[in-house]
C-alpha positions in Angstrom: -53.1 83.7 85.7 -49.4 82.8 85.3 -48.1 80.0 87.3 -46.0 81.0 90.4 -42.6 79.4 90.6 -40.5 79.5 93.8 -36.8 79.0 93.2 -34.8 77.8 96.3 -31.0 77.8 95.8 -28.1 79.2 97.9 -26.3 80.4 94.8 -27.3 84.0 94.0 -26.2 83.7 90.3 -28.5 80.7 89.8 -31.4 82.5 91.5 -30.9 85.6 89.4 -30.5 83.6 86.2 -33.6 81.5 86.8 -35.7 84.4 88.0 -35.0 86.3 84.8 -35.3 83.4 82.4 -38.6 82.0 83.9 -40.1 85.5 83.9 -39.3 85.7 80.2 -41.1 82.4 79.8 -44.3 83.7 81.3 -43.9 82.5 84.9 -44.2 84.6 88.0 -41.1 84.0 90.1 -39.9 84.3 93.7 -36.6 83.3 95.1 -35.1 82.0 98.3 -31.6 81.4 99.3 -32.1 79.2 102.4 -34.7 77.1 104.2 -35.9 79.9 106.4 -36.4 82.2 103.4 -38.2 79.3 101.7 -40.6 79.0 104.6 -41.4 82.7 104.5 -41.9 82.8 100.8 -43.9 79.6 100.7 -46.5 81.0 103.1 -46.7 84.4 101.3 -46.9 83.4 97.6 -48.6 80.0 97.6 -46.5 78.7 94.7 -47.7 76.4 91.9 -44.3 74.7 91.7 -41.1 74.6 93.7 -37.5 74.4 92.3 -35.4 73.1 95.2 -31.7 72.7 95.6 -30.7 69.6 97.6 -27.9 71.5 99.5 -28.9 74.6 101.4 -26.9 76.4 104.1 -29.3 75.8 106.9 -30.8 72.4 106.0 -31.4 69.8 103.3 -33.7 70.2 100.4 -34.6 66.5 100.9 -35.8 67.3 104.4 -38.0 70.1 103.0 -39.4 67.8 100.4 -40.2 65.1 102.9 -41.8 67.5 105.3 -44.0 68.9 102.5 -45.2 65.5 101.5 -45.8 64.3 105.1 -47.9 67.4 105.7 -50.0 66.4 102.6 -48.7 69.3 100.5 -49.1 68.3 96.8 -47.3 71.3 95.3 -45.1 70.0 92.4 -41.4 69.9 93.2 -38.3 69.7 91.0 -35.0 69.0 92.7 -31.7 70.5 91.6 -28.8 68.0 92.3 -25.1 67.6 91.8 -23.9 65.2 89.1 -22.2 62.9 91.6 -25.0 62.6 94.1 -27.0 59.7 92.5 -28.4 58.8 96.0 -29.9 62.3 96.4 -31.9 61.9 93.2 -33.1 58.5 94.1 -34.1 59.5 97.7 -35.7 62.6 96.4 -38.0 60.7 94.0 -38.8 58.1 96.7 -39.9 60.8 99.2 -42.1 62.6 96.7 -40.2 64.9 94.3 -41.8 65.1 90.9 -38.6 65.4 88.8 -35.0 66.3 89.2 -32.3 68.2 87.1 -28.6 67.8 87.4 -26.3 70.8 87.7 -25.1 72.4 85.5 -28.2 72.5 83.3 -29.6 74.5 80.4 -32.5 76.8 81.5 -34.6 75.8 78.5 -34.5 72.2 79.7 -35.7 73.3 83.1 -38.5 75.3 81.6 -39.6 72.2 79.6 -39.5 70.0 82.7 -41.5 72.6 84.6 -44.2 72.6 81.9 -44.3 68.8 81.9 -44.6 68.5 85.7 -47.4 71.1 85.7 -49.3 69.4 83.0 -49.1 66.1 85.0 -50.1 67.9 88.2 -53.0 69.6 86.6 -54.2 66.4 85.1 -54.1 64.7 88.5 -55.8 67.5 90.3 -58.5 68.3 87.8 -61.8 67.9 89.5 -60.3 67.8 93.0 -61.3 70.9 94.9 -59.1 72.4 97.5 -60.1 72.8 101.2 -61.7 76.1 101.9 -62.3 75.5 105.6 -62.6 73.0 108.4 -65.5 73.1 110.8 -65.6 71.3 114.2 -67.0 71.9 117.6 -68.0 75.5 116.8 -64.5 76.2 115.5 -63.6 77.2 111.9 -60.1 76.9 110.4 -59.3 78.6 107.1 -56.1 76.9 105.8 -55.2 79.5 103.2 -55.4 82.4 105.7 -54.0 80.2 108.5 -56.6 81.4 111.0 -58.7 79.8 113.6 -61.9 81.3 115.1 -64.7 80.2 117.3 -68.3 81.0 116.1 -69.2 82.7 119.4 -65.9 84.2 120.8 -64.2 85.1 117.6 -60.5 84.7 116.4 -58.0 82.7 118.4 -54.4 83.7 117.9 -52.1 80.7 117.3 -48.3 80.5 116.6 -47.1 79.0 113.4 -46.2 75.8 115.1 -49.6 75.5 116.8 -51.4 76.1 113.6 -49.2 73.5 111.9 -50.1 71.0 114.6 -53.8 71.7 114.5 -53.7 71.3 110.7 -52.3 67.8 111.0 -55.0 66.8 113.4 -57.7 68.2 111.1 -56.3 66.2 108.2 -56.5 63.0 110.3 -59.7 63.3 112.4 -60.2 60.5 114.8 -56.9 58.9 114.0 -54.4 58.2 116.8 -51.2 60.0 115.9 -48.0 58.9 117.7 -45.6 61.5 119.0 -42.9 60.3 116.6 -45.4 60.6 113.7 -46.2 64.2 114.7 -42.5 65.0 115.0 -41.9 63.7 111.4 -44.8 65.6 110.0 -43.8 68.9 111.6 -40.1 68.7 110.9 -38.8 71.7 109.0 -41.9 73.8 109.4 -41.2 76.6 111.9 -38.8 74.9 114.3 -37.2 71.6 115.1 -39.7 69.5 117.0 -39.1 66.7 119.5 -41.4 64.4 121.5 -41.4 66.8 124.4 -42.0 69.8 122.3 -45.1 68.1 120.8 -46.5 67.6 124.3 -45.9 71.3 125.0 -47.6 72.4 121.8 -50.7 70.1 122.3 -50.9 71.6 125.9 -50.8 75.1 124.6 -53.3 74.4 121.8 -55.7 72.8 124.3 -55.4 75.7 126.7 -56.1 78.4 124.0 -59.1 76.4 122.6 -60.5 75.6 126.2 -60.9 79.4 126.6 -63.6 79.2 123.9 -65.2 75.9 124.8 -65.0 73.4 127.6 -65.4 70.5 125.2 -62.4 68.0 125.2 -61.1 68.1 121.7 -57.8 66.2 122.1 -57.3 62.9 123.9 -53.9 61.7 125.1 -53.3 58.0 124.9 -50.6 56.7 127.2 -47.6 55.4 125.3 -49.6 56.1 122.2 -50.0 59.7 121.2 -52.8 62.1 120.6 -56.3 62.0 118.9 -58.7 64.6 117.7 -61.9 63.3 119.2 -64.6 65.4 117.4 -66.0 65.1 113.9 -64.6 67.4 111.3 -66.6 68.9 108.4 -64.5 69.8 105.3 -65.8 72.6 103.1 -64.2 72.6 99.6 -63.7 75.4 97.2 -66.1 75.1 94.3 
């Protein structure tokens, strides 16, 4: 299967150029012109690599990069930056970008960098299976399908933000997560969070899950944050 590349840039000429060129190099390509379009495409195509412009009309590519890494997303990412913005390149690498390329650039160089980053990523991830599902307290979560269901009562409908929050807890079972930490991990996902919105989301998530089980799953720690209190079994893809 050809690797799937998601190109995120607000310049339609660059999107068109890269889409055509990368397709000619054997990659499957999708494009997005803003952060919202990126989020929609990211969920639908599950890219193998992201090419991300630092400056977007509705947000910063650096914020997107940071949000992905805080949510434990390991999809390789190459930043596109302006020549004068040295600080963007430095910060981008510090927060988890795999490489960067300065505009203007030659498409052939970008293709070479993509292949190099994918080789490194494949070498790191070889033998490391991905998560197929989480199991806890008679619940099952399938990350790829973004669905939650109870073994007795069936599917439970969650909003995107509620599912994102639950995923963070499942990746950190038993760990006390401060509100500020949850805010940082959720930034740029489906909305702009705050400490208060985290409280509201936890309350909504609790209420929906209590309809399936009376068991207390989340504990609030005064002046601390929240903790998932039940054991989590992780089932990996073979």
